[in-house]
N, CA, C and O atoms as a Tripos MOL2 file, in Angstrom:
@<TRIPOS>MOLECULE
protein
  244   243    61     0     0
PROTEIN
NO_CHARGES

@<TRIPOS>ATOM
      1 N          -9.9220    6.7460   15.5430 N.3       1 MET1
      2 CA         -9.7010    5.2610   16.3200 C.3       1 MET1
      3 C          -7.9080    4.8290   16.0310 C.2       1 MET1
      4 O          -7.6340    4.4900   14.8790 O.2       1 MET1
      5 N          -6.9700    4.8510   16.8800 N.am      2 ILE2
      6 CA         -5.8420    4.7090   16.5930 C.3       2 ILE2
      7 C          -5.7520    3.3100   16.0780 C.2       2 ILE2
      8 O          -6.4860    2.4580   16.5790 O.2       2 ILE2
      9 N          -4.8010    2.9510   14.9880 N.am      3 LEU3
     10 CA         -4.3700    1.7580   14.6620 C.3       3 LEU3
     11 C          -3.1970    1.4230   14.0640 C.2       3 LEU3
     12 O          -2.8020    2.2020   13.1960 O.2       3 LEU3
     13 N          -2.3930    0.2490   14.3570 N.am      4 SER4
     14 CA         -1.1110    0.2930   14.1780 C.3       4 SER4
     15 C          -0.8210   -0.6540   12.6030 C.2       4 SER4
     16 O          -1.5000   -1.4570   11.9650 O.2       4 SER4
     17 N           0.6130   -0.0250   12.4230 N.am      5 CYS5
     18 CA          0.8430   -0.7320   10.7380 C.3       5 CYS5
     19 C           1.3950   -1.9500   11.0740 C.2       5 CYS5
     20 O           2.0890   -2.1850   12.0640 O.2       5 CYS5
     21 N           0.9370   -2.9870    9.8970 N.am      6 GLU6
     22 CA          1.5240   -4.0820    9.9560 C.3       6 GLU6
     23 C           2.9980   -4.2180    9.7690 C.2       6 GLU6
     24 O           3.5400   -5.2220   10.2320 O.2       6 GLU6
     25 N           3.7340   -3.2870    9.1180 N.am      7 ARG7
     26 CA          4.7930   -3.3310    8.3240 C.3       7 ARG7
     27 C           5.7200   -2.5430    9.4790 C.2       7 ARG7
     28 O           6.6960   -3.1990    9.8410 O.2       7 ARG7
     29 N           5.5950   -1.5490    9.9550 N.am      8 CYS8
     30 CA          6.4790   -0.8110   11.0570 C.3       8 CYS8
     31 C           6.1740   -0.5360   12.1840 C.2       8 CYS8
     32 O           6.9770    0.1110   12.8570 O.2       8 CYS8
     33 N           4.7400   -1.0000   12.8190 N.am      9 SER9
     34 CA          4.6840   -1.1590   14.0930 C.3       9 SER9
     35 C           4.0970    0.5670   14.3550 C.2       9 SER9
     36 O           4.3280    0.9310   15.5080 O.2       9 SER9
     37 N           3.5770    1.3640   13.7060 N.am     10 LYS10
     38 CA          3.5970    2.7560   14.0750 C.3      10 LYS10
     39 C           2.2400    3.0800   14.0240 C.2      10 LYS10
     40 O           1.4310    2.8760   13.1180 O.2      10 LYS10
     41 N           2.0480    3.7830   15.4690 N.am     11 GLN11
     42 CA          0.7660    4.0470   15.4370 C.3      11 GLN11
     43 C           0.1370    5.3460   14.8230 C.2      11 GLN11
     44 O           0.4620    6.4950   15.1200 O.2      11 GLN11
     45 N          -0.9040    4.9350   13.8360 N.am     12 THR12
     46 CA         -1.8270    6.3670   12.9600 C.3      12 THR12
     47 C          -3.0560    6.1990   13.1260 C.2      12 THR12
     48 O          -3.6610    5.2480   13.6210 O.2      12 THR12
     49 N          -3.3310    6.9250   12.8000 N.am     13 ALA13
     50 CA         -5.0930    6.9320   12.4590 C.3      13 ALA13
     51 C          -5.4790    6.6140   10.6810 C.2      13 ALA13
     52 O          -6.4880    6.0760   10.2240 O.2      13 ALA13
     53 N          -4.5740    7.0300   10.1240 N.am     14 LYS14
     54 CA         -5.3330    6.3550    8.9320 C.3      14 LYS14
     55 C          -4.0140    5.1720    7.9510 C.2      14 LYS14
     56 O          -2.8900    5.5310    7.5980 O.2      14 LYS14
     57 N          -4.5580    3.9670    7.7580 N.am     15 LEU15
     58 CA         -3.7980    3.2740    7.3090 C.3      15 LEU15
     59 C          -4.2220    2.9290    5.8360 C.2      15 LEU15
     60 O          -5.3910    3.1590    5.5260 O.2      15 LEU15
     61 N          -3.1740    2.2740    4.6910 N.am     16 THR16
     62 CA         -4.0190    2.0980    3.7430 C.3      16 THR16
     63 C          -3.5970    0.6810    3.5540 C.2      16 THR16
     64 O          -2.6300    0.3010    4.2150 O.2      16 THR16
     65 N          -4.1520   -0.1080    2.7910 N.am     17 LYS17
     66 CA         -4.2740   -1.4590    2.4760 C.3      17 LYS17
     67 C          -3.6000   -1.9000    1.2600 C.2      17 LYS17
     68 O          -4.3870   -2.0030    0.3190 O.2      17 LYS17
     69 N          -2.4540   -2.1770    0.9980 N.am     18 CYS18
     70 CA         -1.8430   -2.7820    0.1520 C.3      18 CYS18
     71 C          -2.8150   -3.8970   -0.9010 C.2      18 CYS18
     72 O          -3.5350   -4.7100   -0.3210 O.2      18 CYS18
     73 N          -2.7950   -3.8840   -2.0590 N.am     19 ASN19
     74 CA         -3.6760   -4.5230   -2.9050 C.3      19 ASN19
     75 C          -2.7280   -5.4300   -3.5000 C.2      19 ASN19
     76 O          -3.1280   -5.8310   -4.5930 O.2      19 ASN19
     77 N          -1.2910   -6.0200   -3.0550 N.am     20 TYR20
     78 CA         -0.6420   -7.0370   -3.3690 C.3      20 TYR20
     79 C          -0.2500   -8.0590   -2.3720 C.2      20 TYR20
     80 O          -0.0910   -9.2330   -2.7050 O.2      20 TYR20
     81 N          -0.0280   -7.4840   -0.6910 N.am     21 CYS21
     82 CA          0.4130   -8.3660    0.2470 C.3      21 CYS21
     83 C          -0.8960   -8.0250    1.2420 C.2      21 CYS21
     84 O          -0.7850   -8.8200    2.1750 O.2      21 CYS21
     85 N          -1.8460   -7.3630    1.4110 N.am     22 SER22
     86 CA         -2.9660   -7.0230    1.9460 C.3      22 SER22
     87 C          -2.9980   -6.8140    3.4780 C.2      22 SER22
     88 O          -3.8230   -7.1030    4.3450 O.2      22 SER22
     89 N          -1.7360   -6.1760    3.4860 N.am     23 LYS23
     90 CA         -1.2010   -5.6330    5.0180 C.3      23 LYS23
     91 C          -1.4740   -4.1460    4.8710 C.2      23 LYS23
     92 O          -1.0510   -3.4760    3.9280 O.2      23 LYS23
     93 N          -2.5040   -3.4920    6.2710 N.am     24 ASN24
     94 CA         -2.7390   -2.2550    6.1100 C.3      24 ASN24
     95 C          -1.3700   -1.6140    6.7200 C.2      24 ASN24
     96 O          -0.8160   -2.1340    7.6880 O.2      24 ASN24
     97 N          -0.8060   -0.2980    5.9990 N.am     25 ASP25
     98 CA          0.2120    0.2080    6.1140 C.3      25 ASP25
     99 C          -0.0420    1.4920    6.2750 C.2      25 ASP25
    100 O          -1.0440    1.9770    5.7480 O.2      25 ASP25
    101 N           0.9020    2.3300    7.1000 N.am     26 CYS26
    102 CA          0.7680    3.5270    7.1360 C.3      26 CYS26
    103 C           1.4820    4.3650    6.0490 C.2      26 CYS26
    104 O           2.1370    3.7500    5.2070 O.2      26 CYS26
    105 N           1.4130    5.7260    5.9920 N.am     27 VAL27
    106 CA          1.6000    6.5130    4.7780 C.3      27 VAL27
    107 C           3.3080    6.2900    4.2700 C.2      27 VAL27
    108 O           3.5180    6.2330    3.0580 O.2      27 VAL27
    109 N           4.2300    6.1970    5.0280 N.am     28 SER28
    110 CA          5.5210    6.2150    5.3610 C.3      28 SER28
    111 C           5.8970    4.9140    4.6510 C.2      28 SER28
    112 O           6.8610    4.7270    3.9080 O.2      28 SER28
    113 N           4.6660    3.7970    5.1360 N.am     29 CYS29
    114 CA          5.4840    2.5340    4.7020 C.3      29 CYS29
    115 C           4.6140    2.0760    2.6360 C.2      29 CYS29
    116 O           4.9010    1.1540    1.8730 O.2      29 CYS29
    117 N           3.6530    3.1510    2.4840 N.am     30 ILE30
    118 CA          3.6220    2.9840    0.9490 C.3      30 ILE30
    119 C           3.8960    3.5330    0.0690 C.2      30 ILE30
    120 O           3.5710    4.7160   -0.0330 O.2      30 ILE30
    121 N           4.6230    2.8670   -0.9440 N.am     31 ARG31
    122 CA          5.9920    3.4780   -1.8280 C.3      31 ARG31
    123 C           4.5130    3.9550   -3.0050 C.2      31 ARG31
    124 O           4.8520    5.0690   -3.4040 O.2      31 ARG31
    125 N           3.3480    3.6660   -3.5700 N.am     32 SER32
    126 CA          3.2220    4.3000   -4.0440 C.3      32 SER32
    127 C           1.5900    4.0650   -4.3950 C.2      32 SER32
    128 O           1.1240    2.9390   -4.2190 O.2      32 SER32
    129 N           0.8640    4.9860   -4.8170 N.am     33 THR33
    130 CA         -0.9530    5.1760   -5.1510 C.3      33 THR33
    131 C          -1.1060    5.4990   -6.3990 C.2      33 THR33
    132 O          -0.3700    6.2750   -7.0070 O.2      33 THR33
    133 N          -2.1420    4.8810   -6.8860 N.am     34 LYS34
    134 CA         -2.3790    5.3630   -8.0370 C.3      34 LYS34
    135 C          -4.1820    5.4720   -8.5110 C.2      34 LYS34
    136 O          -4.8720    5.1630   -7.5400 O.2      34 LYS34
    137 N          -4.7630    5.7230   -9.3710 N.am     35 LYS35
    138 CA         -6.4000    6.0100   -8.8300 C.3      35 LYS35
    139 C          -6.3940    5.4460  -10.7360 C.2      35 LYS35
    140 O          -5.8540    5.9130  -11.7390 O.2      35 LYS35
    141 N          -6.9730    4.6730  -10.5740 N.am     36 VAL36
    142 CA         -7.6390    3.3540  -11.6860 C.3      36 VAL36
    143 C          -8.2970    3.9230  -12.2650 C.2      36 VAL36
    144 O          -8.0490    4.4060  -13.3700 O.2      36 VAL36
    145 N          -9.8830    4.0520  -11.2970 N.am     37 HIS37
    146 CA        -11.1690    4.6260  -12.2530 C.3      37 HIS37
    147 C         -11.4600    5.8160  -11.0450 C.2      37 HIS37
    148 O         -10.7310    6.2490  -10.1530 O.2      37 HIS37
    149 N         -12.8160    6.1240  -11.4270 N.am     38 LYS38
    150 CA        -12.9250    7.4900  -10.4480 C.3      38 LYS38
    151 C         -12.8330    7.1290   -9.0540 C.2      38 LYS38
    152 O         -12.2370    7.8600   -8.2630 O.2      38 LYS38
    153 N         -13.4130    5.9890   -8.6810 N.am     39 ILE39
    154 CA        -13.2740    5.9210   -7.4180 C.3      39 ILE39
    155 C         -12.5750    4.5760   -6.7490 C.2      39 ILE39
    156 O         -12.8750    4.2150   -5.6110 O.2      39 ILE39
    157 N         -11.5370    3.8150   -7.6350 N.am     40 LYS40
    158 CA        -10.7310    2.9080   -7.0650 C.3      40 LYS40
    159 C          -9.6440    3.7220   -7.0830 C.2      40 LYS40
    160 O          -9.2650    4.5810   -7.8790 O.2      40 LYS40
    161 N          -8.9900    3.0790   -5.5430 N.am     41 HIS41
    162 CA         -7.5350    3.6960   -5.6600 C.3      41 HIS41
    163 C          -6.5270    2.0850   -5.5940 C.2      41 HIS41
    164 O          -6.8850    0.9890   -5.1630 O.2      41 HIS41
    165 N          -5.4190    2.4310   -6.0980 N.am     42 MET42
    166 CA         -4.6390    0.9220   -5.8170 C.3      42 MET42
    167 C          -3.0820    1.3430   -4.8920 C.2      42 MET42
    168 O          -2.3620    2.2050   -5.3950 O.2      42 MET42
    169 N          -2.7860    0.8920   -3.9740 N.am     43 ALA43
    170 CA         -1.7500    0.8740   -3.2180 C.3      43 ALA43
    171 C          -0.8410   -0.3100   -3.0630 C.2      43 ALA43
    172 O          -0.9680   -1.4180   -2.5430 O.2      43 ALA43
    173 N           0.2780    0.4180   -3.8030 N.am     44 ILE44
    174 CA          1.7140   -0.9410   -3.0620 C.3      44 ILE44
    175 C           2.7110   -0.2960   -1.7470 C.2      44 ILE44
    176 O           2.8950    0.8730   -1.4060 O.2      44 ILE44
    177 N           3.3170   -1.7510   -1.1210 N.am     45 CYS45
    178 CA          3.9420   -0.8160   -0.2850 C.3      45 CYS45
    179 C           5.3510   -0.9480   -0.6230 C.2      45 CYS45
    180 O           5.5450   -1.1570   -1.8210 O.2      45 CYS45
    181 N           6.2470   -0.8910    0.0130 N.am     46 LYS46
    182 CA          8.1150   -0.5240   -0.0240 C.3      46 LYS46
    183 C           8.1980   -1.9730   -0.0780 C.2      46 LYS46
    184 O           9.0600   -2.1940   -0.9280 O.2      46 LYS46
    185 N           7.7380   -3.1480    0.3990 N.am     47 ASN47
    186 CA          7.9800   -4.3700    0.4590 C.3      47 ASN47
    187 C           7.5590   -5.4300   -0.8580 C.2      47 ASN47
    188 O           8.2270   -6.3970   -1.2260 O.2      47 ASN47
    189 N           6.4690   -5.0290   -1.3510 N.am     48 CYS48
    190 CA          5.7480   -5.4130   -2.4490 C.3      48 CYS48
    191 C           6.5500   -4.3100   -3.1680 C.2      48 CYS48
    192 O           6.4550   -5.0510   -4.1470 O.2      48 CYS48
    193 N           7.1190   -3.4470   -3.5410 N.am     49 TRP49
    194 CA          7.6990   -3.0740   -4.9530 C.3      49 TRP49
    195 C           9.1390   -3.2960   -5.0860 C.2      49 TRP49
    196 O           9.7610   -2.6660   -5.9410 O.2      49 TRP49
    197 N           9.7660   -4.1910   -4.2670 N.am     50 GLY50
    198 CA         10.9250   -4.8070   -4.4510 C.3      50 GLY50
    199 C          10.8280   -6.0420   -5.2520 C.2      50 GLY50
    200 O          11.9110   -6.4570   -5.6660 O.2      50 GLY50
    201 N           9.8300   -6.6900   -5.5490 N.am     51 VAL51
    202 CA          9.1350   -7.9540   -5.7840 C.3      51 VAL51
    203 C           8.7160   -7.6860   -7.4700 C.2      51 VAL51
    204 O           7.6400   -7.1160   -7.6490 O.2      51 VAL51
    205 N           9.6190   -8.1210   -8.8440 N.am     52 MET52
    206 CA          9.5140   -7.3280  -10.0140 C.3      52 MET52
    207 C           7.8350   -7.3530  -10.3690 C.2      52 MET52
    208 O           7.1140   -6.3600  -10.4670 O.2      52 MET52
    209 N           7.4670   -8.6640  -10.5190 N.am     53 ARG53
    210 CA          6.2550   -9.4040  -10.8750 C.3      53 ARG53
    211 C           5.0760   -8.1550  -10.0570 C.2      53 ARG53
    212 O           4.2850   -7.4750  -10.7110 O.2      53 ARG53
    213 N           5.2080   -8.0970   -8.6580 N.am     54 ASN54
    214 CA          4.3560   -7.1720   -8.1400 C.3      54 ASN54
    215 C           4.3590   -5.6080   -8.5960 C.2      54 ASN54
    216 O           3.4310   -4.8150   -8.4370 O.2      54 ASN54
    217 N           5.3660   -5.4040   -9.0790 N.am     55 ARG55
    218 CA          5.8160   -3.6820   -9.5570 C.3      55 ARG55
    219 C           5.0670   -3.3500  -10.8890 C.2      55 ARG55
    220 O           4.3240   -2.3910  -11.0960 O.2      55 ARG55
    221 N           5.5440   -4.6940  -12.0400 N.am     56 ARG56
    222 CA          4.9730   -4.6540  -13.0650 C.3      56 ARG56
    223 C           3.1930   -4.6440  -13.3980 C.2      56 ARG56
    224 O           2.6160   -3.8380  -14.1280 O.2      56 ARG56
    225 N           2.7140   -5.5180  -12.8090 N.am     57 GLN57
    226 CA          1.1490   -5.1080  -12.3890 C.3      57 GLN57
    227 C           1.0650   -3.7950  -12.0190 C.2      57 GLN57
    228 O           0.5700   -2.8690  -12.6620 O.2      57 GLN57
    229 N           1.5150   -3.7750  -11.0780 N.am     58 PHE58
    230 CA          0.8830   -2.2270  -10.4120 C.3      58 PHE58
    231 C           1.4070   -1.0680  -11.6610 C.2      58 PHE58
    232 O           0.5550   -0.2840  -12.0780 O.2      58 PHE58
    233 N           2.4220   -1.0210  -12.0660 N.am     59 LYS59
    234 CA          2.3230   -0.1870  -12.9010 C.3      59 LYS59
    235 C           1.8100   -0.3910  -14.5530 C.2      59 LYS59
    236 O           2.0880    0.5990  -15.2290 O.2      59 LYS59
    237 N           1.2200   -1.3280  -15.1990 N.am     60 ASN60
    238 CA          0.3520   -2.1300  -16.1330 C.3      60 ASN60
    239 C          -1.2890   -1.4250  -15.7600 C.2      60 ASN60
    240 O          -2.1480   -1.0470  -16.5570 O.2      60 ASN60
    241 N          -1.3110   -1.4300  -14.3260 N.am     61 ALA61
    242 CA         -2.5680   -0.9620  -14.0620 C.3      61 ALA61
    243 C          -3.5490    0.3320  -14.4820 C.2      61 ALA61
    244 O          -4.6860    0.4210  -14.0190 O.2      61 ALA61
@<TRIPOS>BOND
     1     1     2 1
     2     2     3 1
     3     3     4 2
     4     3     5 am
     5     5     6 1
     6     6     7 1
     7     7     8 2
     8     7     9 am
     9     9    10 1
    10    10    11 1
    11    11    12 2
    12    11    13 am
    13    13    14 1
    14    14    15 1
    15    15    16 2
    16    15    17 am
    17    17    18 1
    18    18    19 1
    19    19    20 2
    20    19    21 am
    21    21    22 1
    22    22    23 1
    23    23    24 2
    24    23    25 am
    25    25    26 1
    26    26    27 1
    27    27    28 2
    28    27    29 am
    29    29    30 1
    30    30    31 1
    31    31    32 2
    32    31    33 am
    33    33    34 1
    34    34    35 1
    35    35    36 2
    36    35    37 am
    37    37    38 1
    38    38    39 1
    39    39    40 2
    40    39    41 am
    41    41    42 1
    42    42    43 1
    43    43    44 2
    44    43    45 am
    45    45    46 1
    46    46    47 1
    47    47    48 2
    48    47    49 am
    49    49    50 1
    50    50    51 1
    51    51    52 2
    52    51    53 am
    53    53    54 1
    54    54    55 1
    55    55    56 2
    56    55    57 am
    57    57    58 1
    58    58    59 1
    59    59    60 2
    60    59    61 am
    61    61    62 1
    62    62    63 1
    63    63    64 2
    64    63    65 am
    65    65    66 1
    66    66    67 1
    67    67    68 2
    68    67    69 am
    69    69    70 1
    70    70    71 1
    71    71    72 2
    72    71    73 am
    73    73    74 1
    74    74    75 1
    75    75    76 2
    76    75    77 am
    77    77    78 1
    78    78    79 1
    79    79    80 2
    80    79    81 am
    81    81    82 1
    82    82    83 1
    83    83    84 2
    84    83    85 am
    85    85    86 1
    86    86    87 1
    87    87    88 2
    88    87    89 am
    89    89    90 1
    90    90    91 1
    91    91    92 2
    92    91    93 am
    93    93    94 1
    94    94    95 1
    95    95    96 2
    96    95    97 am
    97    97    98 1
    98    98    99 1
    99    99   100 2
   100    99   101 am
   101   101   102 1
   102   102   103 1
   103   103   104 2
   104   103   105 am
   105   105   106 1
   106   106   107 1
   107   107   108 2
   108   107   109 am
   109   109   110 1
   110   110   111 1
   111   111   112 2
   112   111   113 am
   113   113   114 1
   114   114   115 1
   115   115   116 2
   116   115   117 am
   117   117   118 1
   118   118   119 1
   119   119   120 2
   120   119   121 am
   121   121   122 1
   122   122   123 1
   123   123   124 2
   124   123   125 am
   125   125   126 1
   126   126   127 1
   127   127   128 2
   128   127   129 am
   129   129   130 1
   130   130   131 1
   131   131   132 2
   132   131   133 am
   133   133   134 1
   134   134   135 1
   135   135   136 2
   136   135   137 am
   137   137   138 1
   138   138   139 1
   139   139   140 2
   140   139   141 am
   141   141   142 1
   142   142   143 1
   143   143   144 2
   144   143   145 am
   145   145   146 1
   146   146   147 1
   147   147   148 2
   148   147   149 am
   149   149   150 1
   150   150   151 1
   151   151   152 2
   152   151   153 am
   153   153   154 1
   154   154   155 1
   155   155   156 2
   156   155   157 am
   157   157   158 1
   158   158   159 1
   159   159   160 2
   160   159   161 am
   161   161   162 1
   162   162   163 1
   163   163   164 2
   164   163   165 am
   165   165   166 1
   166   166   167 1
   167   167   168 2
   168   167   169 am
   169   169   170 1
   170   170   171 1
   171   171   172 2
   172   171   173 am
   173   173   174 1
   174   174   175 1
   175   175   176 2
   176   175   177 am
   177   177   178 1
   178   178   179 1
   179   179   180 2
   180   179   181 am
   181   181   182 1
   182   182   183 1
   183   183   184 2
   184   183   185 am
   185   185   186 1
   186   186   187 1
   187   187   188 2
   188   187   189 am
   189   189   190 1
   190   190   191 1
   191   191   192 2
   192   191   193 am
   193   193   194 1
   194   194   195 1
   195   195   196 2
   196   195   197 am
   197   197   198 1
   198   198   199 1
   199   199   200 2
   200   199   201 am
   201   201   202 1
   202   202   203 1
   203   203   204 2
   204   203   205 am
   205   205   206 1
   206   206   207 1
   207   207   208 2
   208   207   209 am
   209   209   210 1
   210   210   211 1
   211   211   212 2
   212   211   213 am
   213   213   214 1
   214   214   215 1
   215   215   216 2
   216   215   217 am
   217   217   218 1
   218   218   219 1
   219   219   220 2
   220   219   221 am
   221   221   222 1
   222   222   223 1
   223   223   224 2
   224   223   225 am
   225   225   226 1
   226   226   227 1
   227   227   228 2
   228   227   229 am
   229   229   230 1
   230   230   231 1
   231   231   232 2
   232   231   233 am
   233   233   234 1
   234   234   235 1
   235   235   236 2
   236   235   237 am
   237   237   238 1
   238   238   239 1
   239   239   240 2
   240   239   241 am
   241   241   242 1
   242   242   243 1
   243   243   244 2
@<TRIPOS>SUBSTRUCTURE
     1 MET1         2 RESIDUE 1 A MET
     2 ILE2         6 RESIDUE 1 A ILE
     3 LEU3        10 RESIDUE 1 A LEU
     4 SER4        14 RESIDUE 1 A SER
     5 CYS5        18 RESIDUE 1 A CYS
     6 GLU6        22 RESIDUE 1 A GLU
     7 ARG7        26 RESIDUE 1 A ARG
     8 CYS8        30 RESIDUE 1 A CYS
     9 SER9        34 RESIDUE 1 A SER
    10 LYS10       38 RESIDUE 1 A LYS
    11 GLN11       42 RESIDUE 1 A GLN
    12 THR12       46 RESIDUE 1 A THR
    13 ALA13       50 RESIDUE 1 A ALA
    14 LYS14       54 RESIDUE 1 A LYS
    15 LEU15       58 RESIDUE 1 A LEU
    16 THR16       62 RESIDUE 1 A THR
    17 LYS17       66 RESIDUE 1 A LYS
    18 CYS18       70 RESIDUE 1 A CYS
    19 ASN19       74 RESIDUE 1 A ASN
    20 TYR20       78 RESIDUE 1 A TYR
    21 CYS21       82 RESIDUE 1 A CYS
    22 SER22       86 RESIDUE 1 A SER
    23 LYS23       90 RESIDUE 1 A LYS
    24 ASN24       94 RESIDUE 1 A ASN
    25 ASP25       98 RESIDUE 1 A ASP
    26 CYS26      102 RESIDUE 1 A CYS
    27 VAL27      106 RESIDUE 1 A VAL
    28 SER28      110 RESIDUE 1 A SER
    29 CYS29      114 RESIDUE 1 A CYS
    30 ILE30      118 RESIDUE 1 A ILE
    31 ARG31      122 RESIDUE 1 A ARG
    32 SER32      126 RESIDUE 1 A SER
    33 THR33      130 RESIDUE 1 A THR
    34 LYS34      134 RESIDUE 1 A LYS
    35 LYS35      138 RESIDUE 1 A LYS
    36 VAL36      142 RESIDUE 1 A VAL
    37 HIS37      146 RESIDUE 1 A HIS
    38 LYS38      150 RESIDUE 1 A LYS
    39 ILE39      154 RESIDUE 1 A ILE
    40 LYS40      158 RESIDUE 1 A LYS
    41 HIS41      162 RESIDUE 1 A HIS
    42 MET42      166 RESIDUE 1 A MET
    43 ALA43      170 RESIDUE 1 A ALA
    44 ILE44      174 RESIDUE 1 A ILE
    45 CYS45      178 RESIDUE 1 A CYS
    46 LYS46      182 RESIDUE 1 A LYS
    47 ASN47      186 RESIDUE 1 A ASN
    48 CYS48      190 RESIDUE 1 A CYS
    49 TRP49      194 RESIDUE 1 A TRP
    50 GLY50      198 RESIDUE 1 A GLY
    51 VAL51      202 RESIDUE 1 A VAL
    52 MET52      206 RESIDUE 1 A MET
    53 ARG53      210 RESIDUE 1 A ARG
    54 ASN54      214 RESIDUE 1 A ASN
    55 ARG55      218 RESIDUE 1 A ARG
    56 ARG56      222 RESIDUE 1 A ARG
    57 GLN57      226 RESIDUE 1 A GLN
    58 PHE58      230 RESIDUE 1 A PHE
    59 LYS59      234 RESIDUE 1 A LYS
    60 ASN60      238 RESIDUE 1 A ASN
    61 ALA61      242 RESIDUE 1 A ALA
């Protein structure tokens, strides 16, 4: 199933949800991801990376 990125409107098959703005973003719009637990992944998009409060929360997780 082909879906659209909510940030750049690019058509892609795989979208990742940002943990801070809850938008579904494509791989090129996701700034960084990290594995918090064995099965839980966190992602931050390029828009949220510019907000220092969100970036600090992501790095401390």
